[in-house]
NULO-446111 format. One line per 2 residues: number of its first residue (from 0); their letters; for each residue x, y, z of N, C-alpha, C. Coordinates in Angstrom, 2 decimals. Layout:
// NULO-446111
NUM	a	X Y Z X Y Z X Y Z; ...
***
This chain:
// NULO-446111
0	mn	0.81 -1.19 0.11 -0.05 -0.01 0.03 0.86 1.32 -0.04; 0.53 2.30 -0.80 1.30 3.55 -0.79 1.05 4.25 0.29
2	nh	2.11 4.91 0.87 2.02 5.56 2.20 1.37 7.06 1.87; 1.28 7.40 0.65 0.37 8.74 0.32 -1.05 8.54 0.41
4	hk	-1.39 7.42 0.31 -3.03 7.29 0.26 -3.23 6.58 1.61; -4.35 7.23 2.04 -5.00 6.92 3.31 -6.04 5.79 3.19
6	sy	-6.03 5.00 4.15 -7.24 3.76 4.01 -8.41 4.31 4.29; -9.27 3.55 3.81 -10.81 3.91 3.93 -11.14 4.12 5.34
8	kd	-10.47 3.46 6.40 -10.72 3.62 7.58 -10.26 4.95 8.19; -9.03 5.22 7.74 -8.71 6.60 8.07 -9.37 7.68 7.59
10	nm	-9.91 7.42 6.39 -10.71 8.54 5.88 -12.30 8.80 6.43; -12.61 7.68 6.68 -13.97 7.86 7.56 -13.66 8.27 8.92
12	kq	-12.45 7.88 9.47 -12.21 8.46 10.81 -12.19 10.04 10.85; -11.43 10.66 9.76 -11.18 11.81 9.54 -12.38 12.63 9.33
14	ra	-13.31 12.06 8.50 -14.60 12.76 8.09 -15.55 12.88 9.42; -15.58 11.84 10.28 -16.36 11.72 11.50 -15.75 12.92 12.36
16	mk	-14.41 12.91 12.51 -13.86 14.10 13.40 -14.24 15.46 12.92; -14.17 15.55 11.65 -14.51 16.82 11.16 -15.88 17.11 11.29
18	kk	-16.71 16.37 11.14 -18.36 16.37 11.36 -18.47 16.81 12.86; -17.93 16.06 13.75 -17.98 16.21 15.16 -17.49 17.76 15.55
20	qe	-16.38 18.15 14.89 -15.79 19.62 15.01 -16.81 20.57 14.59; -17.46 20.32 13.46 -18.57 21.19 12.82 -19.52 21.26 13.86
22	qe	-20.11 19.94 14.32 -21.32 20.36 15.31 -20.85 21.17 16.70; -19.63 21.04 16.96 -19.25 21.53 18.39 -19.23 23.05 17.95
24	tf	-18.55 23.37 16.86 -18.62 24.67 16.43 -20.01 25.45 16.47; -21.03 24.69 15.91 -22.42 25.19 15.58 -22.94 25.39 17.10
26	el	-22.74 24.25 17.90 -23.39 24.51 19.32 -22.51 25.66 19.96; -21.53 25.88 19.94 -20.90 27.05 20.65 -21.33 28.28 20.05
28	el	-21.60 28.31 18.67 -22.11 29.43 18.31 -23.57 29.92 18.69; -24.28 28.82 18.69 -25.73 28.94 19.32 -25.87 29.35 20.67
30	ya	-25.03 28.71 21.64 -24.84 29.10 22.89 -24.50 30.63 23.08; -23.42 31.23 22.25 -23.12 32.37 22.17 -24.24 33.31 21.93
32	ql	-25.12 33.12 20.76 -26.14 33.76 20.37 -27.19 33.76 21.49; -27.39 32.69 21.97 -28.33 32.66 23.21 -28.03 33.66 24.49
34	il	-26.71 33.61 24.77 -26.34 34.50 25.77 -26.39 35.88 25.30; -26.21 36.24 24.38 -26.21 37.70 23.65 -27.70 38.02 23.65
36	de	-28.52 37.18 23.12 -30.16 37.66 22.89 -30.57 37.79 24.36; -30.12 36.93 25.40 -30.73 37.06 26.75 -30.04 38.64 27.36
38	av	-28.96 38.73 27.05 -28.28 40.00 27.62 -29.06 41.36 26.96; -29.27 41.20 25.63 -29.88 42.13 25.02 -31.27 42.40 25.55
40	ft	-32.10 41.26 25.71 -33.47 41.34 26.33 -33.45 42.10 27.64; -32.57 41.52 28.57 -32.38 42.02 29.85 -32.24 43.44 29.87
42	fq	-31.27 43.89 29.06 -30.87 45.45 29.16 -32.25 46.16 28.69; -32.76 45.84 27.61 -34.00 46.52 27.25 -34.91 46.58 28.05
44	ek	-35.20 45.35 28.60 -36.34 45.24 29.56 -36.31 45.98 30.86; -35.00 46.22 31.41 -34.54 47.04 32.48 -34.72 48.58 32.14
46	ry	-34.52 48.90 30.87 -34.58 50.13 30.34 -36.09 50.64 30.25; -37.05 49.80 29.86 -38.37 50.06 29.91 -38.82 50.04 31.29
48	qq	-38.43 49.38 32.13 -39.03 49.23 33.51 -38.42 50.61 34.24; -37.28 51.16 33.86 -36.74 52.43 34.47 -37.53 53.48 33.93
50	si	-38.01 53.43 32.98 -38.89 54.70 32.13 -40.09 54.67 33.03; -40.75 53.56 33.26 -41.97 53.27 33.85 -41.61 53.90 35.31
52	dq	-40.67 53.31 36.30 -40.62 53.79 37.30 -40.29 55.40 37.46; -39.61 55.73 36.63 -39.32 57.40 36.56 -40.57 58.09 36.50
54	al	-41.46 57.66 35.44 -42.81 58.24 35.33 -43.59 58.23 36.63; -43.56 56.96 37.19 -44.50 56.99 38.45 -43.79 57.80 39.33
56	dr	-42.54 57.92 39.65 -41.81 58.74 40.73 -42.22 60.16 40.48; -42.31 60.76 39.24 -42.66 61.88 38.80 -44.27 62.20 39.00
58	gd	-44.93 61.15 39.02 -46.38 61.31 39.00 -46.86 61.73 37.57; -46.08 61.40 36.80 -46.37 61.86 35.42 -47.21 60.56 34.64
60	kk	-48.63 60.91 34.55 -49.53 59.74 34.07 -49.14 59.55 32.48; -49.00 60.65 31.77 -48.90 60.62 30.23 -47.61 59.66 29.97
62	af	-46.53 60.12 30.72 -45.22 59.43 30.31 -45.40 57.96 30.88; -45.83 57.66 32.00 -46.11 56.29 32.37 -47.12 55.49 31.46
64	qe	-47.99 56.10 30.84 -48.79 55.23 29.87 -48.11 54.99 28.66; -47.10 56.06 28.20 -46.43 55.82 27.09 -45.34 54.75 27.16
66	as	-44.80 54.81 28.43 -43.64 53.99 28.63 -44.27 52.57 28.96; -45.35 52.27 29.44 -46.13 51.19 29.67 -46.39 50.49 28.32
68	kq	-46.95 51.57 27.60 -47.28 51.03 26.13 -46.16 50.48 25.30; -44.98 51.16 25.42 -43.91 50.78 24.75 -43.31 49.27 25.42
70	yv	-43.25 49.20 26.68 -42.99 47.97 27.23 -43.70 46.88 26.71; -44.99 47.12 26.82 -45.91 45.97 26.16 -45.64 45.60 24.65
72	af	-45.35 46.58 24.03 -45.07 46.34 22.59 -43.91 45.57 22.59; -42.90 45.87 23.29 -41.54 45.36 23.31 -41.62 43.86 23.64
74	lr	-42.42 43.45 24.62 -42.60 42.36 25.38 -43.49 41.46 24.20; -44.43 41.98 23.52 -45.32 41.32 22.45 -44.41 41.01 21.16
76	sy	-43.39 41.90 20.68 -42.50 41.59 19.61 -41.71 40.59 19.86; -40.93 40.54 21.49 -40.08 39.45 21.65 -41.00 38.21 21.66
78	kq	-42.12 38.23 22.07 -42.85 37.00 22.24 -43.03 36.37 20.75; -43.24 37.29 19.96 -43.40 36.82 18.32 -42.17 36.36 17.96
80	el	-41.06 36.99 17.99 -39.75 36.46 17.61 -39.61 35.02 17.98; -40.01 34.85 19.19 -39.86 33.34 19.76 -41.03 32.50 19.38
82	hf	-41.87 32.81 18.72 -43.06 32.28 18.09 -43.80 31.51 19.29; -44.21 32.43 20.32 -45.03 31.97 21.56 -46.14 32.61 21.52
84	d	-47.04 32.52 20.30 -48.34 33.34 20.19 -49.37 32.73 20.92
***
């Protein structure tokens, strides 16, 4: 057998290892995306809640209603993105 040619077994082993590596890369990218999505959601949610709290602290009914409306719209859009209709 020529040393320049890999055996069928070696080729299959190499393909399996490459496929496993690709799967692991995909999983890591998915985990990273989930973490980023959660961080963005939490940041935005806190921002809306702070706006609501500030309006309440000032006794500003109009600002409270607007901030609440925006917060509800944010939650609805997030829910739709996740397909939790």
